N, C-alpha and C positions, 0 to 999 in steps of 0.2 A: 459745414453748412448742406442744406438737405440733398441741394441739388451736384453739387460736388462730391463725394465722399469717398471715391474710390482713385480719387487724380496720384494723388502722391503713391497710393499702395500698388497701383497701377504701374507706374513709371520703376519703382524700385522690382517688381517681378519682370517688365520686360527686360531694366537693363543689364540684369544678367548674361546678356548676350550682349556682350559687349562690342564684339568686332560687328555689331549689324549697328550698335550706336553710335560707333567709333565714324562706319560709313555712311550711315543717313547726316552726321553733323560734316560730316566733310564734303559732303557731295552741297550741302542747304551753305556753307562758308565755302563754297566756291562759286558755285551761282551770284551768290548775294556779292559776293567781291567784284566778281564780274562783272555785274548791273551797275553798279553802285561806288564802283573803286575801290583799291584794296588798301586805303590808309584809314583804321577805324576811325581814326578823328576826324576825319572827313564823310564819315559814312557811319550814320548811327545805327542802322539795322545791323551791319558789321559787326559793330563793337559790340551792343547789345547781344547778337548771335556768340560772340566772343566767351562774352561774359557767360554766358547759359551752358557754353559747350562746356569751360573748366570747371563750373558747378559739377557736371555729371561726372567732371574728372575724365575729359579723351585729353590725350598725351599734347605738348605742345606740339609735336612734331608732326600731330597730323593736322593740326588746325594750322601750321606755319606749309605746309604742303602744299593746304588748300588754299592759301592765297598766293603762295608763289606761281602755282598751276596757273590761274587766274591772270596774270603777269601776262600769260603769253598769248600772241596773235589770234591762237585759235585755240579750239578744244569741243569736247559734249556743251549742248545746250539742254540743261535740265528746266524741264517743266513742273508744277505742282499740279494735280489733278485729284479731283476728288470723285468716287462712286460712293455711289447710294446704292444699300441693298435690303433684302428682307430675309430675314432668317428665322430660326424656329419660332414656334410659337406666334406673340407678338411683339418678336425679338425685331430690331431696327437698326441699320448699321451705318456711318458716314467711315470711307475708307480713304485716305490721305496718303498718299505716294508721290515719289520725285523721279522721275524719270527721265531718260532719254530717247526713248523708244516703248511709242503709247501701246505698239499693236502687242507688244511682248507684255508689259503689265497688265493690259484689261484681259490678257487670256488667260495669265495666271490667276489676277483676281475672280474671275468668271469660274474657272475651274474651281476654287474653293470653294466658292457657294454649289456647284455642282456636285462635290462628295458629298454636302448633307442635303440632296435635293431640294435647294432656295437656290434663288436667283438675284442680279442686279435689276435694281429699277432704272427709272430715267432721273434727266436731270427734275431735283423739285419733288419726286415722288417720294420721298424722308424727309431732304431738308428743312421743309418747312415747318417739321416738329422738333428742330433744333435750334438753340440760339446759339452766333458767332461771337463768342463774348473771348476778351483774356481776363485771368484769372490769377490773382496773385494771393499766398498766404503769408505769414511772417507771425513771430511773436512779438507781442509789444503789450503792454497793461494799459497805457494812457488811449484809450478809445475812444476820448472823446476830443484829444488833441488831433489826431488824425482825422476823424471824421471832420471835424470842421474847417481846418485848412485844405481839404479836400475841397470842400462846398468852396471855400472863397477862392481857391483857384481857379471854379469853374472847370471840375474836372463831374463831369456826368456818372453818377454811380446809380450802376444798375443793381446792386447787392451788396449788400456789407451785414457783417456776423462776428461775433466774437464769441468762439469756444474755449475756454476754459485759456484766456489768455492770447491765443492763436486767432488772427484778426484774417479773416478773406475776405478782398474785395474784385467785382464781378464790373469791367467795362467795357464798352463798346471795343473793338481792336483798334480802333483809330486814334482813342485814347491811351497808348497802352506805353508809348514814351515820355508822354505827358504827366501819367500818375508817378511813372517811375521815378524820373525827377525827381517831383515834388518829395516822392517817400524816401527820395536816396540825400534831400539835402534835409528833412528831421532826422534819419536815422541813416549817417553816412554808412556804415558797414552793416546794413539789413541781409538779414540772410534769408532768404528765400525758400521758403519749405516747399511752395507752389509757385512755378512761373511759368503760364501755356496761357496759350492760343490756341481756339480749340474749337471746337462744337459740342454742345450738351444741349443731350436731350430736354423739353418743357415736360414731360411727364416721362416716370418709368414703369417698367413691371418687372415682375417674378416670373421666374422659369421652377419649372420640377421635371423630375425623371429624365424619359428620355429627351423632352422640349432641351433641358439645362446640358444634359452630356453634349447633343447636337450643337448645340451653342458655343460653347467651351472646347470643342472638335472643330468648330469653325473659325474660332479666333486663335487656335493655335497653329491651323493652317496658312491665315492669314499672315499670323506674324512673322512666319517663314519666308514668306515673299520678300525678295531682297527689295524692291520699290517701296515698298508699304513703309514709313515713317509712323504713322497712327491711328490708331482705330479708336472712332469713337460709337457709341452704344446706348441702348435706353435699359439696359438689363442691373438690376439688383443682382451683386454679387458678394 
């Protein structure tokens, strides 16, 4: 799919930092269980999140500890906060964080931009150029069956593409559970190659030379920030 070419590659690259991946999932599982209940059968968001964590090879003990922690009467409260920024050249970024200390997080994210002499923007200074979407992809040969079934089930498809037997479907996030329920009835053991809800640029840019080097440096610094869980940008890499 033209707008989502690097999702799987990006996940594979950042997945090398397993401790960071485990920590991010642990915080999200904990907060989801704390907010909606610790029983995955009664908390659909938690069940989907656990499925995704296992897909990313997060150990069971990490998952179980996060759920057990959520059963306590007290504990941290994490909140998801998005930061928008202007990078080198015509690049823009949306940085997703999960934090229990907003002052610490914003200081660390701002410092990352400062190191390449760039800056954060105000709310919606960047986001208006992005779409918030759920994107899934999987291998399946019968494109017509999938497409027609989704239409019959009144799934509002934003984009749909078949590339060499890999179907990529994007929908609005409020459709994500319904979409996956329908897909999993057709394919009970579906193996999602991509399963992401995030922010995707409406248009992309190319960077070269020093601008590209500075952009890659910025990405690396941001990936090292503990509270950063995902980075979305408009650069072709």
